[in-house]
All heavy atoms as TSV, in Angstrom:
chain	resi	resn	atom	element	x	y	z
A	1	MET	N	N	40.276	150.628	188.486
A	1	MET	CA	C	40.421	150.462	189.918
A	1	MET	C	C	41.040	149.098	190.184
A	1	MET	O	O	40.730	148.132	189.510
A	1	MET	CB	C	39.057	150.567	190.600
A	1	MET	CG	C	39.128	150.301	192.077
A	1	MET	SD	S	37.530	150.302	192.852
A	1	MET	CE	C	37.568	151.916	193.553
A	2	CYS	N	N	41.901	149.040	191.192
A	2	CYS	CA	C	42.507	147.773	191.578
A	2	CYS	C	C	42.481	147.662	193.089
A	2	CYS	O	O	42.252	148.629	193.804
A	2	CYS	CB	C	43.922	147.651	191.042
A	2	CYS	SG	S	45.077	148.795	191.797
A	3	THR	N	N	42.722	146.463	193.569
A	3	THR	CA	C	42.741	146.206	195.002
A	3	THR	C	C	44.157	145.866	195.423
A	3	THR	O	O	44.819	145.048	194.796
A	3	THR	CB	C	41.805	145.040	195.349
A	3	THR	OG1	O	40.485	145.368	194.909
A	3	THR	CG2	C	41.798	144.770	196.829
A	4	ILE	N	N	44.607	146.521	196.482
A	4	ILE	CA	C	45.934	146.264	197.040
A	4	ILE	C	C	45.734	145.726	198.446
A	4	ILE	O	O	45.001	146.307	199.244
A	4	ILE	CB	C	46.779	147.554	197.099
A	4	ILE	CG1	C	46.980	148.111	195.704
A	4	ILE	CG2	C	48.100	147.294	197.782
A	4	ILE	CD1	C	47.618	149.477	195.694
A	5	THR	N	N	46.360	144.619	198.744
A	5	THR	CA	C	46.267	144.044	200.074
A	5	THR	C	C	47.558	144.331	200.826
A	5	THR	O	O	48.642	144.036	200.341
A	5	THR	CB	C	46.049	142.522	199.985
A	5	THR	OG1	O	44.872	142.271	199.218
A	5	THR	CG2	C	45.896	141.920	201.369
A	6	LEU	N	N	47.410	144.932	201.998
A	6	LEU	CA	C	48.568	145.238	202.831
A	6	LEU	C	C	48.519	144.388	204.090
A	6	LEU	O	O	47.475	144.238	204.700
A	6	LEU	CB	C	48.574	146.713	203.239
A	6	LEU	CG	C	48.728	147.739	202.134
A	6	LEU	CD1	C	48.589	149.139	202.713
A	6	LEU	CD2	C	50.068	147.582	201.458
A	7	GLU	N	N	49.650	143.869	204.464
A	7	GLU	CA	C	49.776	143.186	205.745
A	7	GLU	C	C	50.805	143.943	206.555
A	7	GLU	O	O	51.869	144.289	206.055
A	7	GLU	CB	C	50.218	141.738	205.549
A	7	GLU	CG	C	49.160	140.884	204.891
A	7	GLU	CD	C	49.568	139.421	204.810
A	7	GLU	OE1	O	50.432	139.006	205.611
A	7	GLU	OE2	O	49.045	138.727	203.954
A	8	TYR	N	N	50.450	144.232	207.821
A	8	TYR	CA	C	51.364	144.987	208.672
A	8	TYR	C	C	51.141	144.591	210.116
A	8	TYR	O	O	50.122	144.001	210.462
A	8	TYR	CB	C	51.165	146.497	208.484
A	8	TYR	CG	C	49.789	146.976	208.887
A	8	TYR	CD1	C	49.580	147.551	210.129
A	8	TYR	CD2	C	48.712	146.865	208.023
A	8	TYR	CE1	C	48.333	147.984	210.509
A	8	TYR	CE2	C	47.453	147.293	208.391
A	8	TYR	CZ	C	47.273	147.859	209.638
A	8	TYR	OH	O	46.033	148.273	210.011
A	9	ASN	N	N	52.101	144.900	210.928
A	9	ASN	CA	C	52.028	144.625	212.356
A	9	ASN	C	C	51.194	145.731	213.000
A	9	ASN	O	O	51.627	146.882	213.074
A	9	ASN	CB	C	53.432	144.569	212.954
A	9	ASN	CG	C	53.440	144.241	214.415
A	9	ASN	OD1	O	52.392	144.171	215.045
A	9	ASN	ND2	N	54.619	144.036	214.966
A	10	LYS	N	N	50.004	145.396	213.468
A	10	LYS	CA	C	49.101	146.407	214.030
A	10	LYS	C	C	49.621	147.011	215.323
A	10	LYS	O	O	49.163	148.059	215.743
A	10	LYS	CB	C	47.717	145.807	214.251
A	10	LYS	CG	C	47.019	145.470	212.955
A	10	LYS	CD	C	45.645	144.920	213.194
A	10	LYS	CE	C	44.999	144.585	211.868
A	10	LYS	NZ	N	43.652	144.070	212.027
A	11	SER	N	N	50.590	146.388	215.950
A	11	SER	CA	C	51.141	146.958	217.178
A	11	SER	C	C	52.345	147.855	216.888
A	11	SER	O	O	52.906	148.441	217.800
A	11	SER	CB	C	51.543	145.844	218.149
A	11	SER	OG	O	52.561	145.054	217.582
A	12	ASN	N	N	52.717	147.992	215.625
A	12	ASN	CA	C	53.846	148.832	215.232
A	12	ASN	C	C	53.325	150.242	214.947
A	12	ASN	O	O	52.565	150.461	214.004
A	12	ASN	CB	C	54.529	148.248	214.000
A	12	ASN	CG	C	55.771	149.009	213.608
A	12	ASN	OD1	O	55.810	150.223	213.673
A	12	ASN	ND2	N	56.775	148.275	213.180
A	13	ALA	N	N	53.729	151.207	215.763
A	13	ALA	CA	C	53.233	152.580	215.631
A	13	ALA	C	C	53.617	153.192	214.289
A	13	ALA	O	O	52.819	153.908	213.682
A	13	ALA	CB	C	53.752	153.438	216.772
A	14	LEU	N	N	54.829	152.924	213.827
A	14	LEU	CA	C	55.268	153.479	212.548
A	14	LEU	C	C	54.411	152.949	211.402
A	14	LEU	O	O	53.988	153.717	210.532
A	14	LEU	CB	C	56.743	153.161	212.292
A	14	LEU	CG	C	57.314	153.665	210.964
A	14	LEU	CD1	C	57.213	155.188	210.885
A	14	LEU	CD2	C	58.757	153.207	210.798
A	15	ALA	N	N	54.104	151.661	211.423
A	15	ALA	CA	C	53.268	151.073	210.378
A	15	ALA	C	C	51.872	151.686	210.390
A	15	ALA	O	O	51.314	151.993	209.336
A	15	ALA	CB	C	53.192	149.557	210.555
A	16	ARG	N	N	51.313	151.902	211.583
A	16	ARG	CA	C	49.985	152.514	211.677
A	16	ARG	C	C	50.000	153.950	211.167
A	16	ARG	O	O	49.067	154.386	210.476
A	16	ARG	CB	C	49.488	152.467	213.123
A	16	ARG	CG	C	49.106	151.079	213.579
A	16	ARG	CD	C	48.325	151.095	214.890
A	16	ARG	NE	N	48.852	152.007	215.882
A	16	ARG	CZ	C	49.708	151.682	216.838
A	16	ARG	NH1	N	50.140	150.458	216.944
A	16	ARG	NH2	N	50.114	152.589	217.712
A	17	ARG	N	N	51.054	154.705	211.488
A	17	ARG	CA	C	51.154	156.090	211.008
A	17	ARG	C	C	51.282	156.142	209.492
A	17	ARG	O	O	50.666	156.988	208.836
A	17	ARG	CB	C	52.336	156.798	211.665
A	17	ARG	CG	C	52.086	157.203	213.100
A	17	ARG	CD	C	53.108	158.202	213.601
A	17	ARG	NE	N	54.474	157.738	213.479
A	17	ARG	CZ	C	55.169	157.153	214.448
A	17	ARG	NH1	N	54.613	156.962	215.619
A	17	ARG	NH2	N	56.413	156.764	214.259
A	18	LYS	N	N	52.093	155.243	208.926
A	18	LYS	CA	C	52.262	155.215	207.465
A	18	LYS	C	C	50.950	154.860	206.780
A	18	LYS	O	O	50.586	155.474	205.773
A	18	LYS	CB	C	53.340	154.203	207.062
A	18	LYS	CG	C	54.734	154.555	207.536
A	18	LYS	CD	C	55.288	155.709	206.760
A	18	LYS	CE	C	56.729	155.971	207.183
A	18	LYS	NZ	N	57.333	157.031	206.431
A	19	LEU	N	N	50.218	153.894	207.330
A	19	LEU	CA	C	48.926	153.524	206.754
A	19	LEU	C	C	47.944	154.687	206.863
A	19	LEU	O	O	47.228	154.996	205.905
A	19	LEU	CB	C	48.369	152.288	207.454
A	19	LEU	CG	C	47.007	151.821	206.973
A	19	LEU	CD1	C	47.027	151.500	205.481
A	19	LEU	CD2	C	46.543	150.622	207.770
A	20	ALA	N	N	47.923	155.353	208.007
A	20	ALA	CA	C	47.029	156.501	208.185
A	20	ALA	C	C	47.375	157.606	207.190
A	20	ALA	O	O	46.482	158.237	206.616
A	20	ALA	CB	C	47.120	157.021	209.612
A	21	ALA	N	N	48.661	157.829	206.950
A	21	ALA	CA	C	49.085	158.851	205.992
A	21	ALA	C	C	48.620	158.494	204.581
A	21	ALA	O	O	48.175	159.360	203.825
A	21	ALA	CB	C	50.600	159.012	206.028
A	22	LEU	N	N	48.714	157.227	204.224
A	22	LEU	CA	C	48.239	156.790	202.901
A	22	LEU	C	C	46.741	157.021	202.756
A	22	LEU	O	O	46.269	157.507	201.723
A	22	LEU	CB	C	48.537	155.303	202.687
A	22	LEU	CG	C	49.925	154.932	202.234
A	22	LEU	CD1	C	50.082	153.414	202.238
A	22	LEU	CD2	C	50.204	155.478	200.850
A	23	LEU	N	N	45.989	156.678	203.793
A	23	LEU	CA	C	44.535	156.831	203.723
A	23	LEU	C	C	44.117	158.294	203.722
A	23	LEU	O	O	43.121	158.661	203.094
A	23	LEU	CB	C	43.875	156.081	204.885
A	23	LEU	CG	C	44.039	154.558	204.835
A	23	LEU	CD1	C	43.506	153.937	206.112
A	23	LEU	CD2	C	43.360	153.972	203.620
A	24	GLU	N	N	44.882	159.148	204.405
A	24	GLU	CA	C	44.548	160.580	204.459
A	24	GLU	C	C	44.716	161.272	203.116
A	24	GLU	O	O	44.119	162.323	202.888
A	24	GLU	CB	C	45.407	161.279	205.511
A	24	GLU	CG	C	44.981	160.980	206.932
A	24	GLU	CD	C	45.910	161.605	207.952
A	24	GLU	OE1	O	46.840	162.351	207.556
A	24	GLU	OE2	O	45.711	161.348	209.146
A	25	THR	N	N	45.521	160.706	202.229
A	25	THR	CA	C	45.708	161.332	200.924
A	25	THR	C	C	44.436	161.296	200.099
A	25	THR	O	O	44.263	162.100	199.189
A	25	THR	CB	C	46.818	160.622	200.122
A	25	THR	OG1	O	46.422	159.277	199.852
A	25	THR	CG2	C	48.144	160.669	200.845
A	26	GLY	N	N	43.541	160.356	200.411
A	26	GLY	CA	C	42.315	160.227	199.641
A	26	GLY	C	C	42.488	159.372	198.404
A	26	GLY	O	O	41.521	159.102	197.684
A	27	LEU	N	N	43.700	158.961	198.126
A	27	LEU	CA	C	43.950	158.124	196.952
A	27	LEU	C	C	43.607	156.664	197.228
A	27	LEU	O	O	43.389	155.893	196.291
A	27	LEU	CB	C	45.426	158.226	196.541
A	27	LEU	CG	C	45.892	159.623	196.127
A	27	LEU	CD1	C	47.401	159.628	195.917
A	27	LEU	CD2	C	45.182	160.071	194.874
A	28	PHE	N	N	43.548	156.295	198.504
A	28	PHE	CA	C	43.261	154.926	198.889
A	28	PHE	C	C	42.091	154.907	199.855
A	28	PHE	O	O	41.883	155.851	200.611
A	28	PHE	CB	C	44.486	154.293	199.577
A	28	PHE	CG	C	45.705	154.244	198.705
A	28	PHE	CD1	C	46.638	155.265	198.753
A	28	PHE	CD2	C	45.915	153.201	197.831
A	28	PHE	CE1	C	47.763	155.238	197.951
A	28	PHE	CE2	C	47.030	153.160	197.019
A	28	PHE	CZ	C	47.961	154.184	197.081
A	29	VAL	N	N	41.330	153.831	199.823
A	29	VAL	CA	C	40.229	153.646	200.757
A	29	VAL	C	C	40.309	152.230	201.314
A	29	VAL	O	O	40.803	151.319	200.658
A	29	VAL	CB	C	38.849	153.858	200.101
A	29	VAL	CG1	C	38.672	155.295	199.670
A	29	VAL	CG2	C	38.648	152.927	198.934
A	30	LYS	N	N	39.816	152.080	202.531
A	30	LYS	CA	C	39.765	150.755	203.149
A	30	LYS	C	C	38.479	150.072	202.713
A	30	LYS	O	O	37.414	150.681	202.717
A	30	LYS	CB	C	39.759	150.873	204.674
A	30	LYS	CG	C	41.099	150.962	205.291
A	30	LYS	CD	C	40.946	150.879	206.805
A	30	LYS	CE	C	42.253	150.655	207.471
A	30	LYS	NZ	N	42.099	150.559	208.929
A	31	LEU	N	N	38.584	148.813	202.388
A	31	LEU	CA	C	37.415	148.019	202.050
A	31	LEU	C	C	37.203	146.971	203.123
A	31	LEU	O	O	38.154	146.485	203.726
A	31	LEU	CB	C	37.619	147.311	200.705
A	31	LEU	CG	C	37.830	148.216	199.500
A	31	LEU	CD1	C	38.084	147.370	198.263
A	31	LEU	CD2	C	36.628	149.104	199.274
A	32	GLY	N	N	35.961	146.614	203.350
A	32	GLY	CA	C	35.660	145.534	204.282
A	32	GLY	C	C	36.066	145.818	205.697
A	32	GLY	O	O	36.738	145.006	206.319
A	33	GLU	N	N	35.636	146.946	206.240
A	33	GLU	CA	C	35.992	147.304	207.613
A	33	GLU	C	C	34.983	146.788	208.620
A	33	GLU	O	O	34.879	147.299	209.706
A	33	GLU	CB	C	36.095	148.820	207.752
A	33	GLU	CG	C	37.309	149.401	207.121
A	33	GLU	CD	C	37.477	150.861	207.485
A	33	GLU	OE1	O	37.032	151.259	208.573
A	33	GLU	OE2	O	38.034	151.591	206.686
A	34	GLU	N	N	34.232	145.762	208.279
A	34	GLU	CA	C	33.241	145.242	209.206
A	34	GLU	C	C	33.932	144.575	210.387
A	34	GLU	O	O	34.953	143.931	210.246
A	34	GLU	CB	C	32.341	144.232	208.500
A	34	GLU	CG	C	31.510	144.856	207.394
A	34	GLU	CD	C	30.621	143.845	206.729
A	34	GLU	OE1	O	30.296	142.829	207.382
A	34	GLU	OE2	O	30.261	144.052	205.574
A	35	LEU	N	N	33.337	144.736	211.554
A	35	LEU	CA	C	33.889	144.134	212.752
A	35	LEU	C	C	33.644	142.638	212.748
A	35	LEU	O	O	32.612	142.162	212.291
A	35	LEU	CB	C	33.238	144.745	214.000
A	35	LEU	CG	C	33.519	146.217	214.258
A	35	LEU	CD1	C	32.697	146.674	215.450
A	35	LEU	CD2	C	34.986	146.432	214.516
A	36	ASP	N	N	34.590	141.905	213.279
A	36	ASP	CA	C	34.404	140.473	213.444
A	36	ASP	C	C	33.326	140.239	214.487
A	36	ASP	O	O	33.101	141.043	215.373
A	36	ASP	CB	C	35.698	139.802	213.908
A	36	ASP	CG	C	36.788	139.874	212.858
A	36	ASP	OD1	O	36.449	140.000	211.670
A	36	ASP	OD2	O	37.973	139.798	213.237
A	37	GLU	N	N	32.653	139.096	214.386
A	37	GLU	CA	C	31.621	138.763	215.361
A	37	GLU	C	C	32.195	138.714	216.769
A	37	GLU	O	O	31.532	139.055	217.734
A	37	GLU	CB	C	30.978	137.416	215.005
A	37	GLU	CG	C	30.080	137.460	213.781
A	37	GLU	CD	C	28.874	138.350	213.981
A	37	GLU	OE1	O	28.293	138.352	215.086
A	37	GLU	OE2	O	28.523	139.055	213.026
A	38	ALA	N	N	33.442	138.301	216.901
A	38	ALA	CA	C	34.052	138.193	218.220
A	38	ALA	C	C	34.224	139.567	218.873
A	38	ALA	O	O	34.263	139.669	220.093
A	38	ALA	CB	C	35.409	137.505	218.119
A	39	TYR	N	N	34.304	140.618	218.083
A	39	TYR	CA	C	34.545	141.956	218.617
A	39	TYR	C	C	33.280	142.781	218.758
A	39	TYR	O	O	33.329	143.874	219.277
A	39	TYR	CB	C	35.547	142.702	217.744
A	39	TYR	CG	C	36.908	142.055	217.758
A	39	TYR	CD1	C	37.400	141.417	216.640
A	39	TYR	CD2	C	37.688	142.072	218.909
A	39	TYR	CE1	C	38.643	140.817	216.657
A	39	TYR	CE2	C	38.926	141.467	218.935
A	39	TYR	CZ	C	39.404	140.843	217.801
A	39	TYR	OH	O	40.625	140.247	217.828
A	40	LYS	N	N	32.152	142.290	218.295
A	40	LYS	CA	C	30.905	143.039	218.435
A	40	LYS	C	C	30.424	142.922	219.874
A	40	LYS	O	O	30.374	141.836	220.445
A	40	LYS	CB	C	29.843	142.506	217.479
A	40	LYS	CG	C	30.117	142.871	216.041
A	40	LYS	CD	C	28.981	142.486	215.145
A	40	LYS	CE	C	29.299	142.879	213.717
A	40	LYS	NZ	N	28.256	142.480	212.801
A	41	PRO	N	N	30.069	144.046	220.484
A	41	PRO	CA	C	29.609	143.993	221.873
A	41	PRO	C	C	28.235	143.330	221.978
A	41	PRO	O	O	27.399	143.465	221.086
A	41	PRO	CB	C	29.548	145.458	222.291
A	41	PRO	CG	C	29.423	146.207	221.018
A	41	PRO	CD	C	30.114	145.387	219.964
A	42	THR	N	N	28.030	142.639	223.068
A	42	THR	CA	C	26.736	142.026	223.321
A	42	THR	C	C	25.773	143.104	223.806
A	42	THR	O	O	26.203	144.173	224.252
A	42	THR	CB	C	26.859	140.927	224.390
A	42	THR	OG1	O	27.249	141.539	225.619
A	42	THR	CG2	C	27.864	139.855	223.987
A	43	PRO	N	N	24.474	142.840	223.743
A	43	PRO	CA	C	23.514	143.831	224.262
A	43	PRO	C	C	23.761	144.176	225.733
A	43	PRO	O	O	23.580	145.320	226.139
A	43	PRO	CB	C	22.162	143.147	224.077
A	43	PRO	CG	C	22.375	142.214	222.932
A	43	PRO	CD	C	23.792	141.739	223.067
A	44	GLU	N	N	24.206	143.190	226.520
A	44	GLU	CA	C	24.488	143.447	227.931
A	44	GLU	C	C	25.673	144.398	228.071
A	44	GLU	O	O	25.659	145.300	228.914
A	44	GLU	CB	C	24.784	142.137	228.671
A	44	GLU	CG	C	23.598	141.200	228.777
A	44	GLU	CD	C	23.411	140.340	227.541
A	44	GLU	OE1	O	24.347	140.228	226.729
A	44	GLU	OE2	O	22.316	139.795	227.379
A	45	GLU	N	N	26.702	144.206	227.240
A	45	GLU	CA	C	27.865	145.096	227.290
A	45	GLU	C	C	27.495	146.505	226.840
A	45	GLU	O	O	27.973	147.486	227.417
A	45	GLU	CB	C	28.982	144.551	226.402
A	45	GLU	CG	C	29.626	143.290	226.915
A	45	GLU	CD	C	30.597	142.676	225.938
A	45	GLU	OE1	O	30.414	142.824	224.708
A	45	GLU	OE2	O	31.547	142.048	226.402
A	46	MET	N	N	26.638	146.601	225.835
A	46	MET	CA	C	26.206	147.923	225.373
A	46	MET	C	C	25.413	148.641	226.459
A	46	MET	O	O	25.600	149.841	226.681
A	46	MET	CB	C	25.380	147.787	224.088
A	46	MET	CG	C	26.216	147.337	222.908
A	46	MET	SD	S	25.260	146.990	221.443
A	46	MET	CE	C	24.618	148.584	221.029
A	47	GLU	N	N	24.538	147.919	227.156
A	47	GLU	CA	C	23.761	148.524	228.226
A	47	GLU	C	C	24.667	148.942	229.386
A	47	GLU	O	O	24.500	150.023	229.956
A	47	GLU	CB	C	22.675	147.561	228.722
A	47	GLU	CG	C	21.800	148.132	229.800
A	47	GLU	CD	C	21.045	149.378	229.389
A	47	GLU	OE1	O	20.727	149.544	228.195
A	47	GLU	OE2	O	20.792	150.218	230.272
A	48	ALA	N	N	25.638	148.101	229.724
A	48	ALA	CA	C	26.582	148.447	230.789
A	48	ALA	C	C	27.374	149.691	230.408
A	48	ALA	O	O	27.622	150.561	231.255
A	48	ALA	CB	C	27.522	147.273	231.056
A	49	HIS	N	N	27.757	149.806	229.145
A	49	HIS	CA	C	28.483	150.982	228.681
A	49	HIS	C	C	27.614	152.231	228.787
A	49	HIS	O	O	28.076	153.285	229.232
A	49	HIS	CB	C	28.951	150.789	227.243
A	49	HIS	CG	C	29.604	151.990	226.660
A	49	HIS	ND1	N	30.872	152.382	227.014
A	49	HIS	CD2	C	29.159	152.912	225.768
A	49	HIS	CE1	C	31.181	153.493	226.355
A	49	HIS	NE2	N	30.154	153.828	225.603
A	50	ARG	N	N	26.349	152.123	228.386
A	50	ARG	CA	C	25.432	153.264	228.494
A	50	ARG	C	C	25.279	153.714	229.942
A	50	ARG	O	O	25.288	154.913	230.241
A	50	ARG	CB	C	24.062	152.899	227.911
A	50	ARG	CG	C	23.981	153.025	226.430
A	50	ARG	CD	C	22.539	152.906	225.946
A	50	ARG	NE	N	22.552	152.308	224.634
A	50	ARG	CZ	C	22.308	151.025	224.365
A	50	ARG	NH1	N	21.967	150.194	225.318
A	50	ARG	NH2	N	22.375	150.571	223.145
A	51	GLN	N	N	25.119	152.755	230.841
A	51	GLN	CA	C	24.954	153.096	232.255
A	51	GLN	C	C	26.206	153.769	232.801
A	51	GLN	O	O	26.113	154.752	233.538
A	51	GLN	CB	C	24.618	151.844	233.062
A	51	GLN	CG	C	23.230	151.311	232.788
A	51	GLN	CD	C	22.957	150.016	233.532
A	51	GLN	OE1	O	23.822	149.464	234.189
A	51	GLN	NE2	N	21.721	149.534	233.413
A	52	LEU	N	N	27.371	153.248	232.454
A	52	LEU	CA	C	28.616	153.852	232.907
A	52	LEU	C	C	28.772	155.260	232.343
A	52	LEU	O	O	29.134	156.188	233.061
A	52	LEU	CB	C	29.803	152.981	232.495
A	52	LEU	CG	C	31.179	153.514	232.871
A	52	LEU	CD1	C	31.311	153.636	234.380
A	52	LEU	CD2	C	32.262	152.620	232.309
A	53	ARG	N	N	28.464	155.422	231.055
A	53	ARG	CA	C	28.560	156.745	230.433
A	53	ARG	C	C	27.633	157.734	231.121
A	53	ARG	O	O	28.030	158.857	231.445
A	53	ARG	CB	C	28.203	156.628	228.943
A	53	ARG	CG	C	28.266	157.959	228.211
A	53	ARG	CD	C	27.516	157.923	226.903
A	53	ARG	NE	N	26.113	157.677	227.174
A	53	ARG	CZ	C	25.279	157.129	226.302
A	53	ARG	NH1	N	25.700	156.743	225.126
A	53	ARG	NH2	N	24.008	156.940	226.612
A	54	ASP	N	N	26.396	157.316	231.376
A	54	ASP	CA	C	25.440	158.203	232.036
A	54	ASP	C	C	25.889	158.570	233.444
A	54	ASP	O	O	25.744	159.714	233.873
A	54	ASP	CB	C	24.050	157.567	232.063
A	54	ASP	CG	C	23.443	157.432	230.674
A	54	ASP	OD1	O	23.943	158.093	229.734
A	54	ASP	OD2	O	22.478	156.652	230.524
A	55	ALA	N	N	26.454	157.595	234.159
A	55	ALA	CA	C	26.938	157.869	235.517
A	55	ALA	C	C	28.104	158.850	235.489
A	55	ALA	O	O	28.175	159.766	236.316
A	55	ALA	CB	C	27.353	156.563	236.185
A	56	VAL	N	N	29.014	158.687	234.549
A	56	VAL	CA	C	30.158	159.597	234.445
A	56	VAL	C	C	29.695	161.004	234.080
A	56	VAL	O	O	30.173	161.991	234.649
A	56	VAL	CB	C	31.178	159.057	233.412
A	56	VAL	CG1	C	32.219	160.105	233.067
A	56	VAL	CG2	C	31.843	157.800	233.930
A	57	LEU	N	N	28.757	161.105	233.149
A	57	LEU	CA	C	28.247	162.424	232.764
A	57	LEU	C	C	27.535	163.108	233.928
A	57	LEU	O	O	27.703	164.308	234.152
A	57	LEU	CB	C	27.319	162.305	231.561
A	57	LEU	CG	C	27.993	161.988	230.237
A	57	LEU	CD1	C	26.946	161.756	229.151
A	57	LEU	CD2	C	28.931	163.104	229.831
A	58	GLU	N	N	26.742	162.357	234.676
A	58	GLU	CA	C	26.043	162.927	235.820
A	58	GLU	C	C	27.040	163.395	236.882
A	58	GLU	O	O	26.900	164.481	237.440
A	58	GLU	CB	C	25.082	161.898	236.419
A	58	GLU	CG	C	24.274	162.428	237.581
A	58	GLU	CD	C	23.351	163.564	237.194
A	58	GLU	OE1	O	22.941	163.643	236.029
A	58	GLU	OE2	O	23.044	164.382	238.079
A	59	HIS	N	N	28.049	162.606	237.153
A	59	HIS	CA	C	29.089	162.980	238.116
A	59	HIS	C	C	29.819	164.249	237.653
A	59	HIS	O	O	30.088	165.146	238.451
A	59	HIS	CB	C	30.076	161.820	238.289
A	59	HIS	CG	C	31.134	162.068	239.295
A	59	HIS	ND1	N	30.876	162.114	240.646
A	59	HIS	CD2	C	32.457	162.308	239.156
A	59	HIS	CE1	C	31.989	162.363	241.293
A	59	HIS	NE2	N	32.975	162.484	240.417
A	60	SER	N	N	30.101	164.320	236.359
A	60	SER	CA	C	30.788	165.489	235.818
A	60	SER	C	C	29.922	166.737	235.962
A	60	SER	O	O	30.417	167.800	236.319
A	60	SER	CB	C	31.127	165.237	234.350
A	60	SER	OG	O	31.687	166.383	233.772
A	61	ARG	N	N	28.619	166.596	235.693
A	61	ARG	CA	C	27.712	167.744	235.831
A	61	ARG	C	C	27.691	168.244	237.270
A	61	ARG	O	O	27.721	169.443	237.523
A	61	ARG	CB	C	26.306	167.353	235.392
A	61	ARG	CG	C	26.134	167.280	233.918
A	61	ARG	CD	C	24.669	167.020	233.552
A	61	ARG	NE	N	24.589	166.494	232.220
A	61	ARG	CZ	C	24.287	165.249	231.907
A	61	ARG	NH1	N	23.985	164.379	232.843
A	61	ARG	NH2	N	24.258	164.847	230.656
A	62	LYS	N	N	27.625	167.304	238.222
A	62	LYS	CA	C	27.588	167.699	239.637
A	62	LYS	C	C	28.872	168.394	240.041
A	62	LYS	O	O	28.850	169.381	240.773
A	62	LYS	CB	C	27.356	166.478	240.521
A	62	LYS	CG	C	25.953	165.940	240.448
A	62	LYS	CD	C	25.793	164.709	241.319
A	62	LYS	CE	C	24.403	164.136	241.193
A	62	LYS	NZ	N	24.265	162.879	241.943
A	63	ASN	N	N	30.001	167.888	239.603
A	63	ASN	CA	C	31.287	168.473	239.984
A	63	ASN	C	C	31.535	169.821	239.327
A	63	ASN	O	O	32.211	170.671	239.903
A	63	ASN	CB	C	32.438	167.522	239.639
A	63	ASN	CG	C	32.535	166.376	240.599
A	63	ASN	OD1	O	31.993	166.424	241.693
A	63	ASN	ND2	N	33.225	165.333	240.185
A	64	MET	N	N	31.029	170.034	238.152
A	64	MET	CA	C	31.296	171.270	237.426
A	64	MET	C	C	30.218	172.334	237.626
A	64	MET	O	O	30.387	173.462	237.202
A	64	MET	CB	C	31.440	170.973	235.923
A	64	MET	CG	C	32.701	170.201	235.579
A	64	MET	SD	S	34.216	171.056	236.050
A	64	MET	CE	C	34.146	172.475	234.986
A	65	SER	N	N	29.117	171.983	238.270
A	65	SER	CA	C	28.014	172.937	238.381
A	65	SER	C	C	28.423	174.211	239.107
A	65	SER	O	O	28.031	175.304	238.712
A	65	SER	CB	C	26.813	172.293	239.072
A	65	SER	OG	O	27.158	171.902	240.386
A	66	HIS	N	N	29.225	174.099	240.161
A	66	HIS	CA	C	29.642	175.308	240.881
A	66	HIS	C	C	30.580	176.163	240.047
A	66	HIS	O	O	30.556	177.394	240.120
A	66	HIS	CB	C	30.271	174.937	242.216
A	66	HIS	CG	C	31.598	174.256	242.103
A	66	HIS	ND1	N	31.719	172.924	241.767
A	66	HIS	CD2	C	32.856	174.722	242.253
A	66	HIS	CE1	C	33.009	172.610	241.723
A	66	HIS	NE2	N	33.723	173.666	242.016
A	67	VAL	N	N	31.407	175.549	239.234
A	67	VAL	CA	C	32.319	176.301	238.363
A	67	VAL	C	C	31.516	177.032	237.279
A	67	VAL	O	O	31.759	178.209	237.000
A	67	VAL	CB	C	33.363	175.354	237.731
A	67	VAL	CG1	C	34.210	176.089	236.712
A	67	VAL	CG2	C	34.227	174.724	238.803
A	68	ILE	N	N	30.564	176.334	236.689
A	68	ILE	CA	C	29.748	176.939	235.629
A	68	ILE	C	C	28.908	178.059	236.205
A	68	ILE	O	O	28.767	179.124	235.597
A	68	ILE	CB	C	28.885	175.865	234.955
A	68	ILE	CG1	C	29.792	174.866	234.204
A	68	ILE	CG2	C	27.880	176.498	233.999
A	68	ILE	CD1	C	29.085	173.632	233.717
A	69	ALA	N	N	28.343	177.851	237.395
A	69	ALA	CA	C	27.493	178.878	238.021
A	69	ALA	C	C	28.281	180.141	238.296
A	69	ALA	O	O	27.753	181.254	238.221
A	69	ALA	CB	C	26.882	178.326	239.303
A	70	ARG	N	N	29.553	180.017	238.590
A	70	ARG	CA	C	30.403	181.179	238.881
A	70	ARG	C	C	30.498	182.094	237.666
A	70	ARG	O	O	30.598	183.311	237.797
A	70	ARG	CB	C	31.798	180.703	239.271
A	70	ARG	CG	C	32.683	181.816	239.763
A	70	ARG	CD	C	34.082	181.365	240.118
A	70	ARG	NE	N	34.109	180.068	240.768
A	70	ARG	CZ	C	35.170	179.274	240.812
A	70	ARG	NH1	N	36.298	179.638	240.228
A	70	ARG	NH2	N	35.141	178.109	241.425
A	71	TYR	N	N	30.458	181.532	236.468
A	71	TYR	CA	C	30.633	182.329	235.252
A	71	TYR	C	C	29.319	182.742	234.609
A	71	TYR	O	O	29.315	183.409	233.590
A	71	TYR	CB	C	31.488	181.557	234.251
A	71	TYR	CG	C	32.901	181.392	234.736
A	71	TYR	CD1	C	33.337	180.184	235.280
A	71	TYR	CD2	C	33.806	182.452	234.692
A	71	TYR	CE1	C	34.630	180.038	235.744
A	71	TYR	CE2	C	35.104	182.310	235.159
A	71	TYR	CZ	C	35.499	181.106	235.686
A	71	TYR	OH	O	36.775	180.952	236.154
A	72	LEU	N	N	28.195	182.356	235.193
A	72	LEU	CA	C	26.904	182.751	234.608
A	72	LEU	C	C	26.343	183.975	235.252
A	72	LEU	O	O	26.583	184.427	236.265
A	72	LEU	CB	C	25.893	181.594	234.739
A	72	LEU	CG	C	26.236	180.378	233.893
A	72	LEU	CD1	C	25.167	179.299	234.147
A	72	LEU	CD2	C	26.280	180.707	232.428
């Protein structure tokens, strides 16, 4: 086993597609995919995300209830 280090422009769509194609073959794996501390959400951000998700789901249920009831 050996380690290959790749550097690429993350904003380049072609580079991302080529990397994804390499990884999909199963011949290569990514190592060290841990998130940087700067990118980890704070507990407050996680709670805000949960609240927003719950509100969106509740709104979706209310809006779709009449459509679902029509088919039941």
